[in-house]
Each structure stands twice: as structure tokens, then as C-alpha cells.
C-alpha positions in Angstrom: 179.3 -39.4 -97.8 182.2 -37.0 -97.9 181.9 -34.0 -100.2 184.3 -34.0 -103.1 187.0 -31.5 -103.1 186.8 -28.7 -105.7 190.5 -28.6 -106.5 191.1 -26.3 -109.4 188.3 -23.8 -108.5 189.5 -23.4 -104.9 193.2 -23.6 -105.6 193.2 -20.2 -107.3 191.1 -18.4 -104.7 194.1 -16.7 -103.1 194.7 -14.9 -106.4 191.2 -13.6 -106.5 191.8 -10.3 -104.8 193.9 -9.1 -107.8 190.7 -9.1 -109.8 188.4 -7.2 -107.5 188.4 -4.0 -109.5 185.0 -3.4 -111.2 183.4 -6.4 -109.6 182.1 -5.0 -106.4 183.5 -5.3 -102.9 183.8 -8.8 -101.3 182.3 -8.9 -97.8 183.3 -11.8 -95.5 180.4 -13.5 -93.9 179.5 -12.2 -90.5 176.9 -12.7 -87.9 174.5 -9.8 -87.5 175.9 -9.2 -84.0 173.6 -7.9 -81.3 171.1 -6.1 -83.5 167.8 -5.8 -81.8 165.9 -6.2 -85.1 167.0 -9.4 -86.7 163.6 -10.8 -87.5 162.4 -12.3 -90.7 159.5 -11.1 -92.8 157.9 -13.5 -95.2 157.6 -12.7 -98.8 154.2 -11.8 -100.1 153.0 -15.4 -100.6 155.6 -17.2 -98.5 154.6 -20.5 -100.2 157.5 -21.4 -102.4 161.1 -22.2 -101.6 162.4 -21.1 -105.0 162.4 -17.7 -106.6 160.5 -17.2 -109.9 162.1 -19.5 -112.4 161.4 -16.9 -115.1 164.7 -15.1 -115.6 166.4 -13.0 -118.2 169.2 -14.4 -120.2 172.0 -12.9 -118.2 170.4 -12.6 -114.7 171.5 -14.6 -111.7 169.5 -14.5 -108.5 169.8 -15.6 -104.8 167.0 -15.8 -102.3 167.0 -16.9 -98.6 164.7 -19.8 -97.4 163.6 -20.7 -93.9 161.5 -23.7 -93.3 160.9 -24.1 -97.0 159.6 -20.5 -97.5 161.2 -17.5 -99.0 162.1 -14.9 -96.4 163.7 -11.4 -96.5 165.9 -10.4 -93.5 165.6 -7.0 -91.8 169.4 -6.6 -91.7 171.6 -5.9 -94.7 172.7 -9.1 -96.4 174.6 -9.3 -99.7 174.7 -12.4 -101.9 178.2 -13.0 -103.3 179.2 -14.8 -106.5 182.8 -15.8 -107.2 184.4 -17.9 -109.9 187.8 -17.8 -108.2 188.9 -14.8 -110.2 186.3 -12.2 -109.6 183.7 -11.3 -107.0 180.2 -9.9 -107.6 177.7 -8.9 -104.9 174.1 -7.7 -104.7 172.0 -6.8 -101.7 169.0 -8.9 -100.9 166.2 -6.4 -101.6 162.8 -5.8 -100.2 161.4 -8.7 -102.1 163.9 -11.1 -100.6 166.0 -11.5 -103.7 169.4 -10.4 -104.8 170.1 -10.1 -108.6 173.2 -9.6 -110.7 173.5 -9.6 -114.5 176.0 -10.5 -117.2 177.6 -13.4 -115.3 178.8 -16.3 -117.4 180.2 -19.5 -115.9 180.3 -21.4 -112.6 180.1 -19.4 -109.4 180.3 -20.3 -105.7 177.5 -18.5 -103.9 177.9 -17.2 -100.3 176.4 -14.6 -98.0 178.0 -11.5 -96.5 176.2 -12.0 -93.2 173.6 -14.2 -91.5 171.0 -13.2 -88.9 171.7 -13.9 -85.3 170.9 -17.5 -84.3 171.1 -18.9 -87.8 173.7 -20.5 -90.1 174.0 -21.9 -93.6 176.4 -24.2 -95.4 178.7 -21.8 -97.3 180.1 -24.7 -99.4 176.8 -26.0 -100.6 175.7 -23.5 -103.3 176.8 -23.1 -106.9 175.3 -21.0 -109.7 175.8 -21.9 -113.3 174.5 -20.9 -116.7 172.1 -23.8 -116.4 171.1 -23.0 -112.8 171.1 -19.2 -112.3 168.5 -19.1 -109.5 169.9 -20.2 -106.1 167.9 -20.5 -102.9 170.1 -20.6 -99.7 168.5 -22.5 -96.8 169.0 -20.9 -93.4 169.3 -23.3 -90.5 168.5 -22.4 -86.9 171.4 -23.0 -84.6 170.9 -25.6 -81.9 171.1 -24.4 -78.3 173.9 -25.7 -76.0 175.1 -24.8 -72.6 178.4 -24.8 -70.9 181.9 -23.6 -71.9 183.4 -27.0 -72.8 186.6 -26.0 -70.9 187.9 -29.5 -70.3 188.0 -33.1 -71.4 185.7 -34.1 -68.6 183.7 -30.9 -68.5 182.4 -31.0 -72.1 179.4 -29.3 -73.6 176.8 -32.1 -73.8 174.8 -32.6 -77.0 172.5 -35.4 -78.1 170.7 -34.1 -81.2 171.8 -33.6 -84.8 171.8 -30.0 -86.1 174.2 -27.1 -86.4 176.2 -25.7 -83.5 178.3 -22.6 -83.1 181.7 -22.5 -81.3 183.5 -19.3 -80.3 187.3 -19.7 -80.4 189.1 -17.1 -78.3 192.7 -17.8 -79.3 194.9 -20.1 -81.3 195.3 -22.3 -78.2 191.7 -22.2 -77.1 189.9 -25.6 -77.4 186.1 -26.3 -76.9 185.2 -29.8 -75.8 181.9 -31.5 -76.8 180.4 -34.9 -75.8 177.8 -36.3 -78.2 175.5 -39.0 -77.1 173.6 -40.5 -80.1 170.0 -41.7 -79.6 169.9 -44.0 -82.7 172.2 -46.1 -84.8 173.7 -45.0 -88.0 176.7 -43.1 -89.5 177.2 -39.8 -87.8 179.3 -37.0 -89.2 180.7 -33.8 -87.8 181.5 -31.3 -90.5 182.7 -27.7 -90.2 180.8 -24.9 -92.1 183.5 -22.3 -92.7 183.6 -20.1 -95.8 186.4 -21.2 -98.0 186.0 -18.2 -100.3 186.9 -16.0 -97.4 189.9 -18.2 -96.7 190.9 -16.6 -93.4 189.9 -19.2 -90.7 191.0 -22.8 -90.5 188.9 -25.1 -88.3 190.4 -28.2 -86.6 188.9 -31.1 -84.8 190.5 -33.2 -82.0 189.1 -36.7 -81.9 189.0 -38.8 -78.7 188.3 -42.5 -78.1 187.2 -44.3 -75.0 184.1 -43.6 -72.9 182.6 -40.7 -70.9 184.7 -42.0 -67.9 188.1 -42.5 -69.7 189.0 -40.5 -72.8 192.1 -40.8 -75.0 193.4 -38.4 -77.6 193.3 -40.1 -81.1 194.1 -37.5 -83.8 193.5 -34.0 -85.1 191.6 -33.6 -88.3 192.7 -30.7 -90.6 190.5 -30.9 -93.7 188.6 -33.8 -95.4 185.6 -31.8 -96.6 185.6 -28.7 -98.9 189.0 -27.0 -98.8 190.8 -23.9 -100.0 194.5 -23.0 -99.5 194.1 -21.9 -95.9 190.5 -22.9 -94.9 190.1 -26.6 -94.8 186.8 -27.8 -93.5 187.1 -31.0 -91.4 184.7 -34.0 -91.4 184.7 -36.7 -88.9 182.5 -39.9 -89.2 181.5 -42.3 -86.4 179.5 -45.4 -87.1 177.1 -46.2 -84.2 175.8 -49.8 -84.0 172.5 -50.7 -82.2 174.4 -51.9 -79.2 176.3 -48.6 -79.0 173.3 -46.3 -78.7 173.7 -44.2 -75.6 177.5 -44.4 -75.6 179.1 -40.9 -75.6 182.0 -39.9 -77.9 184.1 -36.8 -77.4 185.5 -34.3 -79.8 187.0 -30.8 -79.5 186.8 -27.8 -81.8 189.6 -25.3 -82.3 190.7 -23.0 -85.1 193.5 -20.7 -86.3 193.1 -17.2 -87.8 195.2 -16.2 -90.8 195.3 -12.6 -89.5 195.7 -13.8 -85.9 192.6 -11.9 -85.0 190.3 -13.4 -82.3 187.7 -14.3 -81.3 186.4 -16.2 -84.3 183.3 -18.4 -84.7 183.2 -21.9 -86.2 179.8 -23.5 -87.1 179.7 -27.3 -87.4 176.9 -29.6 -88.5 176.2 -33.0 -86.8 174.4 -35.2 -89.3 173.0 -38.8 -89.2 173.5 -40.7 -92.5 174.3 -37.4 -94.2 171.1 -35.7 -93.2 169.7 -33.4 -90.5 166.1 -33.3 -89.3 163.9 -30.9 -91.4 164.2 -27.4 -90.0 160.4 -27.0 -90.1 159.9 -29.9 -87.7 159.5 -27.7 -84.6 158.5 -29.5 -81.4 155.1 -29.2 -79.8 155.0 -27.6 -76.3 153.0 -30.1 -74.3 150.5 -28.9 -71.6 148.8 -30.9 -68.9 145.4 -31.9 -70.0 144.0 -32.9 -66.6 143.0 -30.3 -64.0 145.8 -30.2 -61.5 145.3 -29.7 -57.8 147.7 -29.0 -55.0 149.0 -32.3 -53.8 149.4 -33.0 -50.1 151.8 -35.4 -48.3 150.0 -38.4 -46.9 151.1 -40.0 -43.6 153.7 -42.7 -43.9 157.2 -43.4 -45.3 158.1 -42.8 -49.0 158.4 -46.3 -50.5 159.7 -47.1 -54.0 157.8 -49.8 -55.8 160.5 -52.4 -56.8 160.1 -55.9 -55.3 162.7 -58.5 -54.6 162.1 -61.8 -56.4 164.6 -64.7 -56.5 167.4 -62.5 -55.5 166.7 -59.9 -58.2 164.9 -56.5 -58.0 162.2 -55.8 -60.5 159.2 -53.6 -61.3 155.8 -55.2 -61.6 153.2 -52.9 -63.3 150.3 -55.2 -62.2 150.8 -53.9 -58.6 149.2 -50.6 -59.7 146.0 -49.8 -61.5 144.2 -46.7 -62.8 141.2 -45.3 -60.9 139.0 -44.2 -63.7 136.9 -41.0 -63.0 134.2 -42.3 -65.4 133.8 -45.2 -63.0 133.8 -43.1 -59.8 137.6 -43.0 -59.4 139.9 -40.1 -58.7 142.0 -40.2 -61.9 145.2 -41.6 -60.2 147.1 -44.9 -60.0 146.7 -46.9 -56.8 148.3 -49.9 -55.2 146.4 -53.1 -55.5 144.4 -53.9 -52.4 144.2 -57.6 -51.6 141.4 -57.0 -49.0 139.1 -55.5 -51.6 140.5 -57.1 -54.8 140.6 -53.6 -56.3 143.1 -50.9 -57.1 142.0 -48.7 -54.2 145.1 -48.9 -52.0 147.8 -46.3 -51.5 148.0 -43.6 -54.2 151.1 -43.8 -56.4 153.2 -40.7 -56.7 155.9 -39.6 -59.1 158.9 -37.5 -58.1 158.8 -34.3 -60.3 160.5 -31.4 -58.6 162.8 -33.4 -56.4 165.3 -36.2 -57.4 164.1 -39.8 -57.7 166.4 -42.6 -56.5 168.3 -42.8 -59.8 169.0 -39.1 -60.4 170.7 -36.5 -58.3 168.6 -33.8 -59.9 164.9 -33.5 -60.4 163.3 -34.3 -63.7 162.4 -30.6 -64.0 166.2 -29.8 -64.1 167.2 -32.6 -66.4 167.9 -30.1 -69.2 170.1 -27.8 -67.1 173.2 -29.1 -68.9 171.9 -27.9 -72.2 170.4 -31.1 -73.6 166.9 -31.7 -75.0 166.0 -34.8 -72.9 162.5 -33.5 -72.3 161.7 -33.3 -76.0 160.5 -36.8 -77.0 159.3 -37.7 -80.5 158.8 -34.1 -81.3 156.9 -33.2 -78.1 158.5 -30.8 -75.6 157.5 -31.7 -72.0 159.5 -28.9 -70.3 156.4 -26.8 -69.5 154.3 -29.9 -68.9 156.6 -30.7 -65.9 158.0 -27.3 -64.8 155.2 -24.9 -65.6 155.6 -21.4 -64.4 158.9 -22.3 -62.8 160.3 -22.3 -66.3 160.0 -18.5 -66.3 161.3 -17.8 -62.8 164.0 -20.5 -62.3 165.3 -20.6 -65.9 165.1 -17.0 -67.2 165.7 -17.0 -70.9 164.2 -20.4 -71.6 161.5 -18.9 -73.8 162.9 -15.4 -74.6 166.6 -15.4 -75.0 168.4 -13.5 -72.2 172.2 -14.1 -72.4 173.8 -11.7 -70.0 177.3 -13.0 -70.7 177.1 -12.2 -74.4 174.7 -9.3 -74.1 172.1 -10.9 -76.4 168.5 -10.3 -75.6 165.1 -10.7 -77.2 164.1 -7.2 -78.3 160.6 -7.9 -77.0 161.7 -9.0 -73.5 160.5 -5.8 -71.8 157.0 -6.2 -73.3 156.4 -9.9 -73.6 156.8 -11.0 -70.0 159.5 -13.5 -70.9 157.7 -15.4 -73.7 156.8 -14.1 -77.2 153.6 -15.4 -78.7 153.7 -17.4 -81.9 153.8 -15.1 -84.9 156.0 -12.5 -83.3 158.2 -10.9 -86.0 160.5 -8.9 -83.7 161.8 -11.5 -81.3 165.3 -13.0 -81.3 166.0 -16.1 -83.5 166.7 -18.2 -80.4 163.4 -17.5 -78.7 160.9 -20.2 -78.3 157.5 -18.8 -79.3 154.5 -19.9 -77.2 150.8 -20.1 -77.7 148.2 -18.1 -76.0 146.9 -21.4 -74.6 150.2 -21.9 -72.7 150.1 -18.4 -71.3 146.5 -18.9 -70.1 147.1 -22.4 -68.8 147.2 -23.6 -65.2 151.0 -24.4 -65.4 152.8 -27.7 -65.0 153.0 -30.5 -62.5 155.8 -29.0 -60.5 153.5 -26.1 -59.6 151.2 -28.5 -57.7 153.6 -31.0 -56.1 153.6 -31.8 -52.4 156.4 -31.0 -50.0 158.4 -34.0 -51.3 158.3 -32.8 -54.9 155.8 -35.6 -55.8 152.4 -35.6 -57.6 149.9 -38.4 -57.9 150.4 -40.4 -61.1 147.8 -39.6 -63.7 147.4 -41.4 -67.0 149.3 -38.6 -69.0 152.0 -38.5 -66.3 152.5 -42.3 -66.6 152.7 -42.0 -70.4 155.4 -39.3 -70.1 157.4 -41.4 -67.7 157.2 -44.4 -70.0 158.3 -42.3 -73.0 161.1 -40.6 -71.1 162.5 -44.0 -69.9 162.4 -45.4 -73.4 164.2 -42.3 -74.9 166.8 -42.3 -72.2 167.5 -46.0 -72.4 166.9 -46.6 -68.7 166.1 -50.2 -69.5 167.9 -51.9 -72.4 168.1 -55.7 -72.2 170.1 -55.6 -69.0 172.4 -52.7 -70.1 170.2 -49.7 -69.3 170.9 -47.0 -66.8 168.5 -48.3 -64.1 169.5 -52.0 -64.8 173.2 -51.2 -64.1 172.7 -48.6 -61.4 175.5 -48.8 -58.8 173.3 -48.8 -55.7 170.5 -51.1 -56.8 170.0 -52.8 -60.2 166.3 -53.2 -61.1 164.7 -55.0 -64.1 161.4 -54.2 -65.7 159.3 -55.5 -68.6 158.9 -53.0 -71.5 155.5 -51.8 -70.2 156.5 -51.4 -66.6 159.6 -49.1 -66.9 157.6 -46.0 -66.1 157.8 -46.9 -62.4 161.4 -45.7 -62.2 160.4 -42.3 -60.7 157.4 -43.5 -58.6 156.7 -44.3 -55.0 153.9 -44.4 -52.5 153.5 -43.6 -48.8 153.5 -46.8 -46.6 
């Protein structure tokens, strides 16, 4: 799975500056900074991920691709070709293509800059006499939160993708804690431009668990290398019984010129691959008509029962009251007197903590994870509704006060850019008109206890969330090993973890 080192080609890169005369100016890759216009404009048809294969005999081309379509950026980006001796560059023009002529041989292809919020693998692209047309795939950076300032205050991540770290000095270390959701061979690989050869990324590897961590080694290289820049690669094999176990690593870097801060992009892959970049998650909205819930009389009672000295959930205790049969659309406790499910209404804790979490489900992503995105469906607005705008400014339209990065549309979009917006920041989550016109989410209608009656779609979400978070896993799940009370459940009954009724 490791990339082969390109030894002879890269060993002579340090001599390349002697041959710059007459070949154009080499421009190290940079982020576009805080430009307020970093949007992408699709090419005329936007339907093909390759430039026209019809080329002249001595013409080499480079185009950018995003989600499988050719795009042209609104900032100046130069494509750069180097064979280790000479550099050639050409600006990506209004058609989204950069062109040079009279090249002959094998060339590493890189970019002079990337738009804010995006990255690419600078070691992945080669142009040859037999492959003159190169399309570079831009990858949207994954969002993360926190500073990662300590071994036990890591930046949490649990999805594959590309992340960006800012290293402020030679001694600065940024800690990450990765929690895999499925088994397989995971790799962590730095994406630093070896042709620039000015930054050397390093990776500290730790063993142990989230509660006890031990330094193991520092990786310096292993992937594509040059004389100074050596991209690291770290591989971890996760078995089925290790899913949910966190492992820790730390990113740091040195600068050849001793100039800081510097950025290091790294890719987290599963079995050598990342999810397709065009697989954006659907923003789920409540489908039922929500009403403002009230608090019934009685004491909040969680639904687990004690049987043979063990606590467990029993889904047969509750049944759905179908509106098509005259019901109210909520789950109710079984009523022995009537033989029907017309007893106490079952509620789910939404905007206040349930017995297993010290934060509400609506705040489960505060640490920067994506726990509310399940099987490609994002349930954040489904739960939090309009609170997403007021309590989490910047969730839709990026609003990073610390780094002075803002969506250029923020003053006109009300905090969320509609789908199709061509001016918003790359990190913005575009929304539909349907979302903006909607009733909101469940948290907007909860009672004083932060609870709402369980509907069919709410039950389905709780079940999917429990499965994705491994709350029950053959006796080893989070709820099954909870320190205060261990509760078992059949596969179909685990949705009850956040529920209760008033007794």
C-alpha cells in the first residue's frame, strides 16, 4: 500500500534551482489565504473530468477537477512541471486549463496555490510523453475542532479524508485521536510538496487507549521523499473487535528556512482509499408536523427493566399509535388494562442529556466530529433546527473569528448559502430552500425537560445513531459497559437508550 520512492528523480531536486533560467519562475504551493472570492466556476459543460484528449505533438496540459468535473478557480493558480532539472509553469486560464509546449520527458506536476478549504496530493501526478494531459483532483478538507494541545486533549476525528494542521514552531505538536468506525487497514500520510523541498513533516505515534497513552516512535518519511521533505506514512490494522477503539498520533514539522507558521495536510485512508468527494451528505429534515411539547405530570422514568439481576431494554413494552388508525403518531407504553399501546407517552431526550451522556444529542458534535451524519444522512438540523444558527454560528456559513476566515456572502445570506451559490467559502455547507422554509428541528419543540414524544422517524434516528456509535456491541458497547448501570438490549431495541416516560 505504500507509495514507491522515486529515488533518482527526487535526489537531484536540490540542484534544480541552477537550471531555472529560461524556464519560468517556480512558485511554491500556497493556500489562497483569506481571499473573499475563492469560488469555483464550472467549465462550459462541466461533464468530463478530463481535458480534451486531442493535443498537439508538443503540448502538455493541466486542468483542475472537483467532484469529477472540470473547474476553473477564481484565484490565480499556476500549473508547474519539473523533471528535477528545470521548471515550467503556466497559468490556469479562463477555460480551466494550463498549457505549455515543447516539453519532452517525465515531469512531476504540482500547483502554485490551492483555493481555501481544499487540498490535493502533490506527489500523485506525473506527465509523460505518453500522458501529456493531467487532471488534478481537488479534495475538500475535513472540518475539525480544537487545538490538539495535549496528549489527553486531542483533536477528535472519526472519518477518513484530508485534514490540515498549522504548525507554529519547530517545537509545536498537534495531537489527534482517531476513532475508526469500521475494520480494515488505515493509513495516515502527509501531503507535502517534495518539489518545493522546504518543509519536513513528522508523525509521533502512540500506543495504548484513550485513557492511557504511550509514546512509541516518530516517523520521518516512508512515503514519497526528497532530500529535505520526507512524507510520512503510518498504517494501523483495525480488526472487527477493535472498532471504536481510539488511537493517537501527533503531527509536527520543521522548516528549512526556519519560517513559521507552516501548514501540513495529511490524508486518512481506509484500505488505501477515501470516500468519493462527490458523496455529500443529505441534510435531513423532520417529515412530521412538530408541535410544542408539554411536560406531563409525574416523574421522568427510563425504560430499562431488571430481570434475573440484569438490566435490559424490552421494545415490546412500547408500541406506535398510528394516526391512520386514530392514534396520535407517538409511541406509548403498553396498557395491561386495555391490552393496547395507549399508556404513557414515550419521550426522547433531545436538547438535554440522557442518562448516558453528559451533553445533549444536539451538542454531540461540539468536539468537531460527524457523529450526527449516519450513512450519508446529516441529522444535525433534524435535531437542532434553528438552534444551529444561533447556538453554533458558522455551522453553515464559515465564520472563523480566530483565523479571520469568513464566508463572503455572510452579510447577505443570513448564515446559510443556498445550494448553487458560487461566491461562498469552500467550507460552507450549502442548504436547500426547503430547509430555510421548514418548521425547524425537534429541539425547537421540546418540553422543559428537553424531551419530545417519540415519532416513527425519531425512533429510526435513535436506532441508527446507536448502531453507528456502537452503544451495544455483544456486551462491549458503551451502554452495556456504562459505569453507573449496564443495560443490555436486543438489536431492534437499542433505540430506547435516550428514552423515558412520565410515571
